[in-house]
C-alpha positions as CSV (number, residue, x, y, z in Angstrom):
1,M,0.0,0.0,0.0
2,I,2.8,2.4,0.8
3,R,4.6,1.8,-2.5
4,R,1.3,2.3,-4.3
5,I,0.9,5.7,-2.6
6,L,4.5,6.5,-3.4
7,A,4.2,5.6,-7.0
8,R,1.1,7.8,-7.4
9,R,2.8,10.8,-5.7
10,A,5.7,10.5,-8.1
11,Y,3.5,10.1,-11.0
12,N,1.3,13.0,-10.1
13,A,4.5,15.1,-9.7
14,G,5.6,14.3,-13.2
15,K,8.5,12.2,-12.0
16,W,7.9,9.4,-14.5
17,G,11.1,7.5,-14.0
18,K,10.7,7.3,-10.2
19,A,6.9,6.3,-10.5
20,R,8.0,3.5,-12.9
21,S,10.8,2.3,-10.6
22,I,8.4,2.0,-7.7
23,A,5.7,0.3,-9.8
24,N,8.3,-2.3,-11.0
25,K,8.7,-3.4,-7.5
26,L,4.9,-4.1,-7.3
27,I,4.4,-5.9,-10.5
28,Q,5.1,-9.4,-9.4
29,I,2.4,-9.1,-6.7
30,P,-0.9,-10.5,-8.3
31,S,-3.2,-7.9,-6.5
32,E,-1.0,-5.1,-7.6
33,Q,-0.2,-6.2,-11.1
34,S,-3.0,-4.2,-12.9
35,F,-2.0,-1.0,-11.1
36,A,1.7,-1.5,-11.7
37,R,1.3,-2.2,-15.4
38,S,-0.8,0.9,-15.8
39,M,1.6,3.1,-13.9
40,I,4.6,1.8,-15.9
41,I,3.2,2.1,-19.4
42,R,1.6,5.5,-18.7
43,A,4.9,6.7,-17.4
44,Y,6.6,5.8,-20.7
45,Y,3.7,7.4,-22.7
46,N,4.1,10.7,-20.8
47,E,7.9,10.6,-21.5
48,G,7.2,10.2,-25.2
49,Q,8.8,6.7,-25.4
50,F,6.1,5.4,-27.7
51,G,8.0,2.4,-28.9
52,K,8.2,1.1,-25.4
53,V,4.5,1.7,-25.0
54,V,3.7,-0.4,-28.1
55,E,6.1,-3.1,-26.9
56,L,4.6,-3.4,-23.5
57,N,1.1,-3.3,-24.8
58,N,1.8,-6.3,-27.1
59,Q,3.5,-8.0,-24.1
60,W,0.6,-7.4,-21.9
61,G,-2.1,-8.7,-24.1
62,N,-3.1,-5.4,-25.7
63,E,-4.6,-4.2,-22.5
64,F,-3.5,-0.7,-23.3
65,D,-4.8,-0.3,-26.9
66,Y,-6.2,3.1,-26.0
67,L,-2.6,4.4,-25.5
68,V,-1.5,3.1,-28.8
69,H,-4.6,4.6,-30.4
70,R,-3.5,8.0,-28.9
71,I,-0.1,7.6,-30.5
72,K,-1.4,6.8,-34.0
73,N,-4.3,9.3,-33.6
74,P,-3.2,12.3,-31.7
75,G,-6.9,13.2,-31.3
76,I,-8.2,16.5,-30.3
77,Q,-5.7,19.2,-31.3
78,N,-7.4,22.2,-30.0
79,T,-5.8,23.0,-26.7
80,E,-8.7,25.0,-25.4
81,K,-10.9,22.0,-25.8
82,L,-8.5,19.7,-24.1
83,T,-8.3,22.2,-21.2
84,R,-12.1,22.5,-20.9
85,I,-12.5,18.7,-21.0
86,K,-9.8,18.2,-18.4
87,K,-11.5,20.7,-16.2
88,I,-14.9,19.0,-16.5
89,Q,-13.2,15.6,-15.6
90,L,-11.6,17.1,-12.6
91,E,-14.8,18.7,-11.4
92,Q,-16.7,15.3,-11.3
93,P,-17.8,14.0,-7.9
94,E,-16.3,10.8,-6.5
95,P,-17.9,8.2,-4.2
96,K,-16.9,7.9,-0.6
97,F,-16.3,4.2,-1.1
98,K,-13.1,3.9,-3.2
99,Q,-12.1,0.8,-5.2
100,E,-9.8,-0.2,-8.1
101,F,-11.4,-1.2,-11.4
102,N,-12.1,-4.9,-11.6
103,E,-11.0,-6.2,-15.0
104,T,-12.8,-9.6,-14.8
105,C,-15.9,-9.1,-12.7
106,M,-18.0,-6.2,-14.1
107,V,-20.5,-6.5,-11.3
108,E,-18.0,-5.7,-8.7
109,N,-17.4,-2.2,-10.3
110,F,-20.9,-1.1,-9.3
111,H,-22.1,0.2,-5.9
112,Q,-24.7,2.5,-4.5
113,E,-24.6,5.5,-2.2
114,G,-27.9,7.0,-1.4
115,Q,-29.8,7.2,-4.7
116,R,-26.6,7.6,-6.7
117,V,-25.4,4.4,-8.5
118,W,-21.7,4.5,-9.2
119,M,-19.7,2.4,-11.8
120,R,-15.9,2.2,-11.6
121,H,-14.0,2.3,-14.9
122,R,-10.1,2.4,-15.4
123,Q,-9.9,6.1,-15.3
124,G,-12.5,7.0,-12.6
125,W,-16.2,6.8,-11.9
126,V,-19.5,7.6,-13.5
127,F,-22.8,7.8,-11.9
128,W,-26.6,7.7,-12.4
129,D,-29.0,9.5,-10.0
130,M,-31.8,7.0,-9.6
131,P,-35.4,7.4,-8.5
132,K,-36.3,7.1,-4.8
133,G,-36.7,3.4,-3.8
134,Y,-34.2,2.0,-6.3
135,L,-31.8,-0.6,-4.9
136,L,-28.7,-1.8,-6.8
137,E,-28.8,-5.0,-4.8
138,N,-32.2,-5.8,-6.4
139,T,-30.8,-5.4,-9.9
140,H,-30.0,-8.5,-11.8
141,S,-26.3,-9.0,-12.6
142,N,-26.9,-9.4,-16.3
143,L,-28.1,-5.8,-16.4
144,L,-24.9,-4.5,-14.8
145,I,-22.8,-6.6,-17.2
146,L,-24.6,-5.3,-20.2
147,T,-24.3,-1.8,-19.0
148,A,-20.6,-2.0,-18.5
149,E,-20.2,-3.6,-22.0
150,I,-22.1,-0.9,-23.7
151,L,-20.1,1.9,-22.0
152,L,-16.6,0.3,-21.9
153,Y,-16.3,-2.3,-24.5
154,P,-14.7,-0.1,-27.3
155,W,-11.7,0.2,-24.8
156,V,-12.0,-2.7,-22.3
157,K,-12.4,-6.0,-24.1
158,S,-13.0,-8.0,-20.9
159,T,-16.4,-6.3,-20.5
160,K,-17.8,-8.8,-23.1
161,S,-18.2,-11.4,-20.3
162,Q,-20.6,-14.2,-19.9
163,F,-23.9,-13.5,-18.4
164,E,-25.1,-15.6,-15.4
165,E,-28.5,-17.2,-15.6
166,T,-31.0,-15.6,-17.9
167,R,-33.0,-12.7,-16.5
168,A,-36.7,-13.1,-16.7
169,K,-38.3,-10.6,-19.1
170,G,-40.3,-7.8,-17.6
171,N,-43.8,-6.7,-18.6
172,E,-43.3,-3.1,-19.4
173,V,-41.8,-1.5,-22.4
174,A,-39.6,1.6,-22.6
175,L,-38.0,3.9,-25.1
176,S,-34.6,5.5,-25.0
177,F,-35.9,9.1,-25.5
178,S,-33.8,12.1,-26.5
179,A,-36.8,14.4,-27.2
180,G,-35.6,14.9,-30.7
181,V,-37.5,14.2,-34.0
182,D,-36.7,10.6,-34.3
183,S,-37.2,9.4,-30.8
184,T,-40.3,11.5,-30.6
185,A,-41.6,9.9,-33.8
186,A,-40.8,6.5,-32.2
187,S,-42.8,7.4,-29.0
188,L,-45.8,8.1,-31.3
189,L,-45.6,4.7,-32.8
190,M,-45.2,2.8,-29.4
191,P,-48.0,2.2,-26.9
192,E,-49.0,5.2,-25.0
193,D,-47.9,3.6,-21.7
194,T,-44.4,3.2,-22.9
195,I,-41.8,4.5,-20.3
196,L,-39.8,7.3,-21.9
197,G,-36.3,7.3,-20.5
198,Y,-34.5,10.6,-20.9
199,H,-30.7,10.8,-20.3
200,R,-29.8,14.2,-18.9
201,R,-26.1,15.2,-19.2
202,S,-25.2,16.1,-15.6
203,F,-22.4,18.6,-16.3
204,K,-22.4,21.9,-18.4
205,T,-21.4,22.0,-22.0
206,I,-22.6,23.7,-25.1
207,L,-25.5,21.1,-25.2
208,D,-28.7,22.9,-24.1
209,H,-31.5,20.9,-22.5
210,R,-34.2,23.7,-22.8
211,N,-35.8,22.4,-26.1
212,A,-36.0,18.9,-24.7
213,N,-37.4,20.3,-21.3
214,R,-40.1,22.1,-23.2
215,L,-41.3,18.8,-24.9
216,I,-40.9,16.8,-21.7
217,K,-43.0,19.4,-19.8
218,H,-45.8,19.1,-22.4
219,L,-45.6,15.3,-22.4
220,N,-46.0,15.3,-18.6
221,K,-49.2,17.2,-19.2
222,L,-50.4,14.5,-21.5
223,E,-49.5,12.1,-18.7
224,R,-46.9,10.1,-20.6
225,K,-44.6,8.2,-18.3
226,I,-41.2,9.9,-18.3
227,I,-38.1,8.9,-16.4
228,D,-35.4,11.7,-16.4
229,I,-32.0,10.4,-15.2
230,P,-28.9,12.7,-14.8
231,S,-25.6,11.0,-15.4
232,N,-22.1,11.9,-16.5
233,H,-21.2,8.7,-18.5
234,E,-20.6,10.7,-21.6
235,L,-17.2,11.6,-20.1
236,I,-15.9,8.1,-20.5
237,R,-15.0,8.8,-24.2
238,T,-12.9,11.8,-23.1
239,F,-10.3,9.6,-21.5
240,F,-9.6,8.2,-24.9
241,E,-9.0,11.4,-26.7
242,K,-12.5,11.6,-28.0
243,Q,-15.2,14.4,-27.7
244,I,-17.8,14.3,-25.1
245,G,-20.6,11.9,-26.2
246,F,-22.0,8.4,-26.0
247,S,-19.6,5.4,-25.9
248,S,-21.8,3.4,-28.2
249,D,-25.3,3.5,-29.8
250,F,-27.1,2.1,-26.8
251,A,-25.3,4.2,-24.1
252,P,-28.3,6.6,-23.7
253,A,-30.4,3.7,-22.5
254,T,-28.0,2.6,-19.8
255,S,-30.3,4.2,-17.1
256,L,-33.3,2.2,-18.4
257,I,-31.2,-1.0,-18.4
258,L,-30.2,-0.4,-14.8
259,L,-33.8,0.4,-13.8
260,A,-35.3,-2.7,-15.8
261,D,-35.9,-4.7,-12.6
262,F,-37.1,-1.6,-10.7
263,L,-39.6,-0.6,-13.4
264,D,-40.3,-4.3,-14.7
265,I,-38.9,-3.5,-18.2
266,G,-38.9,-6.2,-20.8
267,G,-38.2,-4.2,-24.0
268,I,-36.4,-1.1,-24.8
269,G,-36.9,0.8,-28.1
270,F,-34.5,3.2,-29.9
271,G,-35.4,5.8,-32.3
272,T,-33.0,4.5,-34.9
273,P,-34.4,5.3,-38.5
274,I,-33.6,3.6,-41.8
275,D,-30.7,5.9,-42.1
276,N,-28.8,3.7,-39.5
277,T,-30.5,0.4,-40.0
278,Y,-31.1,-0.6,-43.6
279,L,-28.6,2.0,-44.9
280,W,-25.0,2.0,-43.9
281,K,-24.0,5.4,-42.7
282,G,-27.0,6.6,-44.4
283,R,-25.6,6.1,-47.9
284,K,-25.5,2.4,-49.0
285,F,-28.2,-0.2,-48.6
286,R,-27.6,-3.4,-46.5
287,D,-29.9,-6.1,-45.2
288,F,-29.8,-5.0,-41.5
289,S,-31.5,-8.2,-40.3
290,Q,-28.4,-10.1,-41.4
291,T,-25.7,-7.8,-39.9
292,K,-23.5,-9.1,-37.1
293,Y,-24.4,-5.9,-35.3
294,F,-28.1,-6.6,-35.2
295,K,-27.7,-10.3,-34.4
296,Y,-25.1,-9.8,-31.7
297,W,-27.0,-7.0,-29.7
298,S,-30.5,-8.5,-30.2
299,E,-29.2,-11.7,-28.6
300,R,-27.2,-9.8,-25.9
301,F,-30.2,-7.7,-24.8
302,S,-32.5,-10.8,-24.9
303,E,-30.1,-12.6,-22.6
304,A,-30.5,-9.8,-20.2
305,G,-34.3,-10.1,-20.4
306,I,-34.9,-7.2,-22.7
307,D,-36.2,-7.1,-26.3
308,L,-34.3,-4.7,-28.5
309,I,-36.9,-2.8,-30.4
310,F,-36.4,-0.6,-33.5
311,P,-39.9,1.0,-33.9
312,L,-38.5,3.1,-36.8
313,A,-36.8,0.3,-38.6
314,A,-39.2,0.8,-41.6
315,V,-39.1,4.6,-41.3
316,S,-36.5,7.1,-42.5
317,E,-35.5,10.4,-41.0
318,G,-37.8,12.0,-43.6
319,G,-40.6,9.7,-42.5
320,A,-40.1,10.7,-38.9
321,L,-40.4,14.3,-39.8
322,E,-43.7,13.5,-41.6
323,I,-45.0,11.8,-38.5
324,I,-44.0,14.8,-36.3
325,K,-45.6,17.2,-38.8
326,Q,-48.9,15.3,-38.6
327,S,-48.9,15.0,-34.8
328,Q,-50.5,17.2,-32.2
329,I,-47.1,18.0,-30.6
330,A,-45.1,19.1,-33.6
331,K,-44.6,22.7,-32.2
332,Y,-43.0,21.3,-29.1
333,V,-40.4,19.1,-31.0
334,N,-37.0,20.4,-31.8
335,S,-33.8,18.4,-32.4
336,C,-31.5,21.4,-32.0
337,L,-29.1,20.9,-29.1
338,R,-28.3,24.6,-28.8
339,G,-31.8,26.0,-29.0
340,D,-33.4,28.5,-26.5
341,G,-36.3,26.4,-25.4
342,V,-38.6,27.4,-28.3
343,N,-36.4,27.7,-31.4
344,G,-33.3,26.1,-32.9
345,C,-30.0,27.9,-33.3
346,G,-30.5,28.0,-37.1
347,L,-26.7,27.4,-37.5
348,C,-26.2,23.7,-36.9
349,W,-26.5,20.6,-39.1
350,K,-29.7,19.5,-37.2
351,C,-31.3,22.8,-37.8
352,F,-30.7,22.3,-41.5
353,H,-31.9,18.7,-42.2
354,K,-34.4,18.4,-39.2
355,N,-35.9,21.9,-38.7
356,G,-35.4,23.1,-42.4
357,P,-37.9,20.5,-43.7
358,L,-40.4,21.5,-41.1
359,G,-40.4,25.0,-42.4
360,R,-38.2,26.5,-39.6
361,N,-35.5,29.0,-40.1
362,Y,-31.9,27.9,-40.8
363,T,-28.8,29.8,-42.2
364,L,-27.7,27.9,-45.2
365,N,-24.3,29.7,-45.3
366,S,-23.4,29.0,-41.7
367,S,-20.0,27.5,-41.2
368,E,-21.2,24.2,-39.8
369,I,-23.9,23.6,-42.4
370,Q,-21.5,24.4,-45.2
371,T,-18.9,22.1,-43.7
372,F,-21.2,19.2,-43.8
373,L,-22.6,19.9,-47.3
374,N,-19.0,20.1,-48.6
375,K,-17.9,16.9,-47.1
376,E,-16.5,14.2,-49.6
377,K,-19.3,12.0,-48.1
378,I,-22.2,13.8,-46.6
379,P,-23.4,12.3,-43.2
380,T,-26.9,10.7,-43.6
381,T,-26.5,11.4,-47.4
382,T,-29.9,10.1,-48.5
383,H,-31.8,12.3,-46.0
384,A,-29.7,15.3,-46.8
385,L,-30.4,15.0,-50.5
386,W,-34.2,14.6,-49.8
387,A,-34.1,17.6,-47.6
388,I,-32.5,19.7,-50.3
389,Q,-35.1,18.6,-52.8
390,H,-37.9,19.0,-50.3
391,M,-36.7,22.6,-49.5
392,K,-36.2,23.3,-53.2
393,I,-32.6,24.6,-52.7
394,E,-30.9,22.5,-55.4
395,E,-29.5,25.7,-57.1
396,C,-27.7,26.6,-53.8
397,V,-25.6,23.4,-53.7
398,P,-24.3,23.0,-57.3
399,M,-21.5,20.9,-55.9
400,L,-24.1,18.2,-55.3
401,N,-25.8,18.1,-58.8
402,D,-24.5,14.6,-59.6
403,L,-26.2,13.2,-56.4
404,L,-29.4,15.1,-56.9
405,N,-30.1,13.6,-60.4
406,E,-32.9,11.3,-59.0
407,D,-36.2,11.9,-57.3
408,F,-36.2,11.2,-53.5
409,S,-39.8,11.8,-52.8
410,W,-40.1,8.1,-51.9
411,W,-38.0,8.8,-48.8
412,T,-40.9,9.8,-46.6
413,N,-42.7,6.5,-47.3
414,Y,-42.2,3.3,-45.1
415,Y,-40.2,0.3,-46.2
416,T,-42.4,-2.8,-45.6
417,P,-39.5,-5.3,-45.1
418,G,-38.2,-3.3,-42.2
419,F,-41.1,-4.4,-40.0
420,S,-39.7,-7.9,-40.0
421,I,-37.0,-7.1,-37.3
422,I,-39.6,-5.9,-34.8
423,Q,-40.6,-8.6,-32.3
424,D,-44.1,-10.2,-32.6
425,T,-45.1,-8.6,-29.3
426,Y,-45.1,-5.1,-30.7
427,R,-45.1,-5.5,-34.5
428,L,-48.8,-5.3,-35.4
429,Y,-49.3,-2.3,-33.1
430,I,-46.3,-0.4,-34.7
431,I,-47.4,-1.3,-38.3
432,E,-50.9,0.1,-37.6
433,M,-49.5,3.3,-36.1
434,V,-47.0,3.7,-39.1
435,K,-49.9,3.3,-41.4
436,K,-51.8,6.2,-39.8
437,Y,-49.0,8.5,-40.8
438,L,-47.3,7.2,-43.9
439,S,-47.7,5.3,-47.2
440,P,-45.7,2.3,-48.3
441,M,-42.6,2.7,-50.6
442,P,-43.6,1.5,-54.1
443,E,-41.9,-1.7,-55.4
444,P,-39.3,-2.2,-56.6
445,Y,-37.8,-0.5,-53.6
446,Q,-35.5,2.4,-54.6
447,L,-34.1,2.2,-51.0
448,E,-32.5,-1.2,-52.0
449,Q,-30.6,0.5,-54.9
450,V,-29.0,3.2,-52.7
451,N,-25.2,3.4,-53.0
452,H,-24.4,7.1,-53.5
453,Y,-20.6,6.8,-53.6
454,G,-20.3,3.5,-55.5
455,E,-18.9,1.7,-52.3
């Protein structure tokens, strides 16, 4: 214990050689090996001895891939951003109970203090502030393992561990709810008693919750079930030289996963449209039902007693906009993350391709919008091209003439084969709801011919 303290003191003081020397005396002790390896390799990294970092990472089973990734991809270059993110990291609370990250047993990395649930990761802790009455001890271990994998797997391969006995499926259904266009459209297609789980970033950044708050307030008046959970798990990425954000697609739902026993949840929906299911990166068709991604995560969620539901699997972003436009809550929905609680900022990419087609103001010449439109491969290409045609601004984007030589009016119709990946329990209800708002895509499906860049 004394050597561990001395090693940390030397490391924090920037005395890399001394920290490494002390850690080398601990590395043969099994209980100290993980700590010692981390101290040694990070000291070499800080000294700029990158060859040694690569060598040790190979020797130690690629445990420190994230450091090698930093070497190959320097990451965020803006010093101000780095400083701001580091400040946010340092401002985060820590639990009273301290523990080292357990590499092999993910369940051991969770504990509860009051209504706050903590999860240990290699670089620190993240938390969720749970509703009154929630008890971690009554939460099935599979839910904890799934949460750890969703948040840490990109960097900690051992999180992909075996589940224990299968968790019994609950009776309630939930939706990972961002309060944006897509997830709100999904909420309109799912049963009215669906639990809407909103992830609230617990620390201050440029992201503004006011537009979401306005919609949530209105939905509360409509007596929709909403669970609003503050958490700081979006900071995990920042320890790997990435911007603040979600570790993976399912990260926003980790609060719902942890609450699955408490709320008797047996299915969680995601507002993932065609742009991210049957289209790869929004620009090339694929049979989503046959992808490794869909098969793996559907089975993984199922083993944790949760149906993985894609209510928008047959609906595009354009279709989601059409659903919102026809709904009674259209004026309360705004996907802009920098808005003032009523309007969007008008300058961001979301304001262009989400708010623009709804007839809302945006500034076409804004730096961000022009940056996206001039990319070699435009994000969510099909939707962006439809939006340009829908708003009749083709003459403003001459650089996209080659991509705009076909009619994308079919984009707001539903893709009938997409319903096949929705579980029997929910499929008929969702199909009927979709048909209330949209018409089917005509056959042969133009969607299946999409490949904008010849990939």
